N, C-alpha and C positions, 0 to 999 in steps of 0.2 A: 748038110747045108739046107736042102729044101725043106727038111722037117722043121728046122728052126724058123725059117721064113714063114712057113704055113702056120706054125704055132703062134708066131708074132701077129700075123694077120687075124687069126682066130681070137686072140686076146683083144685086139683092137676092136674088132666087130662086136664081140661079146660086151665089151665095155660100153660101146656106143648104144647097143640095144638096151642094156641095163639103165643107162642114163636116160634114154628116151622113155622107157617104161616108167621110171621114177618121175619124170616130168609130167607124163600123161596122168599118172595116178594123183600127183599133187594138184594138177589143174582140176581134175574131177572133184577132189575133196574140197578145194577152195570154191569151186563153182556151186557145189551142193550146199555148202555151209554159208556162203556169203554173197557171191557175185550174182546168183540167180534172183536175188531179191530186187535188183535194180532193173526197172523196166527198159531203160534205154540200152543196157547191155544185152538184154534178151532180144530187143529189136535189131541191134547191130549184128548179132550172130544168127538171126533168123530163127530163134527158138520159138515155136508156136505154142508150146505148153505153158500153162500159167502156174505160178506157185500156189500152194494150198491156201494161202491167206486170201487170194482173190477168187477162189472157186465158189463162193457163196452167191448163187443167183437170186436168193430171196430178197436181198436188199438192192434198191436202186441207188444210183449215184446221189440223188438228192437226199435220200434218207441217210446215207453215210455222212454227207456233209452237214446235215442237220444235227447229227449226234456228236459231232466233233466240238469239244469245248473251245471257246475262244480264249486267247491268252491276253486279253486286255483287262484293264482294271475295271472293277464294278462301277457302274455309273451312279451318280448321286441322284436325288429326286429331281433336281433341276435339269439334269441332262437326259433323263428318260423321256422317251417320246410317248405322248398320250395318244392312244388309238381311239378314234371316235366309235362309240358303241352304236350298233345298228338298232334302229327303232322300228321294229316290225311287229 
């Protein structure tokens, strides 16, 4: 009798451990492939490491925003702003 109860408890505990390990492994894979790309999720979880895409210190923020193409329509000659040329 005690052997069957012990075996039942062992099976239940082993099942719970396997399920927990499977969930942890799944979370790790999803975090590495997808969720770590979102800055707000990294801040919520307190992850201090940065993803490889943000590790380039050579560019400043203004340089990155200057290189980003705008998604607006090209302006016609009338809409373009004429900058005054410096006379020096």
